[in-house]
N, C-alpha and C positions, 0 to 999 in steps of 0.2 A: 447512418447505418442503423437498421432496426431488424431484429430477429425475434423469435419467440422467447429466447433466453437471455439475450444481452441487448441493451439499447445504448447506442453511442450518439450523442448530440454534440455538435461543435459549433460554437458561436463566439465571435470576437477573440479567437485564439485560445479559448478555454474549452477543453473537452470534458463532457460529463458522461461518465459510463455508469449505467444502472443495471444491477442484477435484476433480471425480470422473470423471476419464478416465485411470485408472491404466495401462491397456494402451498408451496413447500418452504416458506420463509427463506427463500433464495438459497436452499441447500445446493451445494456444488456437485452436480452430476458430471459424468464424463463429457456429455455433449455440451453442457454449459462451460466446462473448462476449455474445451476446444474453441468455442466462440470467444471466450475471455482472452485466450492466447492471441487469437487473430486481432482482436480489438487493441490489445496492448502493443502488439507489433506495429499496428498502423499508427497509433499515437506516437510511439517512439520514433518512427521514421518520418513523420510529417513535421517539417520545420516550421510550418505555419501555426502549429499547436504549441502554445507556450506553457501550459500547465494542465493537469488532469485532476478532476474531482470524481471520486468513486463513492457510489451510494447504492441503496437497495430499494426496490419497489415494495409497496405495501407496508406491513407492520414490522418487518425484520430487515436487518442489514444482510446477514448471511448466517444460516443455522449450522454451517460447517459442512462436513462431508455427507453425501447422500447415503442414508442407511440402506436403501435398496441396492445400491452399488456394493456396499459392504457384504450384504447377503449373497450377492452374485459371486463375489470373489471367494467367499467361504465355501460355496457350493461347487467350485471348480474342482477338477480332478486333483487329488492330493499332490501329485508330482508337478502341477502347474501353479499352485498357490503362491509359492515363494517368488517365482519369476514374474508372475502377473503383478504381485505386490511391488516388486522391484521396479517394474516398468511404470506402474502408476506413480511411484515415488519420484521417478525421473520427471514425469510430467508436472507433478505438484511443485517440485523444486524449480523447474524451468519457469513455471508461471510466477511463482513468488519472486524469483530472481529478476524476471522482466519488470515486475512492479517495483521492486526495491531499487533496481539500478536504472530506472527510467531517467533519462538525461534532462529532466525538467521537474519542477515541483509537483508533488502528488499529495492530495488531501483526501482522507477518508471522511465522508460525511455520514456518521453512524446514526441511523434513524430509529433503530430498535435493537433487538438482540443480535449480538455478534458472538457466536459460540464456536468453540473448537477452531476449525480452519477459518471460520469467519473472523474470530478475534485475531488470529495470526495475520490474516489478510489486512486488517486495519493497521496492525503494527508494522507491516511491510511498507506502508506509506510514510511519507515524511512527517505529516502532521495529521492529527485527529480532531475533528470538531464533532460534537455529539448533541443530540436533542435531549429533552427531559425524559424521553422514553427509552433511551439507550441503556444497554447493559452489556457486560463482557463476562464470558465464562470460558475458561480453558478446561473444557469438559472431557478431554481425552481420557482421563483416568476412569471415567464412568463406562468407557468402552474397552478398558483394558489395554490401552495403547498410549504412546507418548506423543507430545506435540510434533507434528511433521510439517507444519507450514512456516516454520521459522520462529515460533514462539520461544523456544529454548535459547535462541540467539537474541531476539529483539526485546523480550520482556525484561530480562535482567538489566538491560541498558536503559530502560525507562523507570524501573521501580527498585532496582538493586537485587542482588542475588537471593538473600533470605526471603524477601517478599515474593519474588518470582517463584521460588520453591514452594512457598505456602499456597499460592494461587494455583499452581500446577498440580501439586500433590492432593489438594482438596477438591479442585474443580468447582469451587463455590462461585456463586454469581456476585459480580461487582456492579452495583448500581452506579449511575452516572456521577453522582456527587462524590462518592468514594473514588471513582476512577479519576475524577478531576484532581482530588486531593493527592492521590498517589502518583500522578504524572502520566497515567495511561492516556488520559484525554488532555488536549491542550486548550480547548475552548468549549464552552457550553452555550447553546442558543435554543430559541424556541423552535418546536417542530415545524411550524409553518414558515420559518425563516431559514431552516437548515441549509438547504441546497443553495439558496440565494446568497447566504452569508459565506458558504464555502467557496462559491464562485467569485465573490468579491475579494475574499482572502487570496484566492488563486491569482486574480489579476494583480493584486498588490505584490505578491511574491515574485511574479514573473515579469515585472516591468524592467528589470535590469538586463544586462548583456546575457543572451542565451549561451554564449560561449563560456563566460565566466561562471554562470550558474551550473552548467553541466560539469565543468572541470572541478569547481569548488565542491559540488555535491559528491562527486566520486572520491575525492580525497577525504572529506569529512566522514564519509561512511566507513572509511578504513582507519580513522585516527585512533580508535581505542586499541587496535591490534598492532599498529606500527610504532616503532620508536621515533622519537622526535626527529632524528636526522633523516629518516625516510620520508616523514611528512614534509620536512623542509625541502628535500630533494624533489619530491613530486610537485610541491608548490612552485619550485623554480622552473620545472619543465612546463607546468600549466601557465605560469606567467609569461614564459617565452611565446607560447601560443597566443595568449591574450594580447601581447604586444603587437601581433600581426593582424588582429581581428579588425573588421570594419567598425564594430561598436567602439573599440578603444580609440581608433583614429578619429571617428566622427565626434566622440565626446571631447577629446583633447582639442580638436580644431574649433569646436563650438565654444569651449571655455576660453580659448585664446582670442576668438573673434569677439566674445562678449567683453573682454578686457580692453580691446583696442578702440 
């Protein structure tokens, strides 16, 4: 799949999705978001795809929301601004939810600046690997708005509440080495190895049972909000499904065959 704004390449069970608006540092326009949604829905539905790598073309990962789009919304008739904004928020949240709840491992390969919505989009992935040119900025405060791409949920879970407040309240830039130290970034690698290293990591993460990965990810993503007994209960239900899976049966039979 290749379009003017999104590129999706699939090889060996690994999907690589590239934001392809380099002249705008991959700022997220409405058209780009529509293509992003379609690509994410395709990846989620395709059982042959085992993992997803998300990156950006050119020098930036994603510069956040498109400023031209912001101007267009402000110039709408006064009585339409609130509803138009609400409708946009539904699309933003649907996109971020698709990414966050993807039933397979997702790695953000951050090649440059990830600002505003771009930083939130990286956080919505399971893991972040970054090049030496990467940086992160929760720059919403500079536009007089709050993080709307999940940053207020994801960032405290990576860096703790006080640090998340500091980064969001100041909107300051976090260079890659500080991001690594804070836990925003999980791995750092050379720019010329970034996507290849992310794809290798994706293959490593996705070797196990697709059923167990999807169910385990869903429960882990809720584990900070649920009491222990609910995590146990959901784990029991997931295990019941795993007991009936082809992967479990084949693994057990192969182990028993190796012992005989």
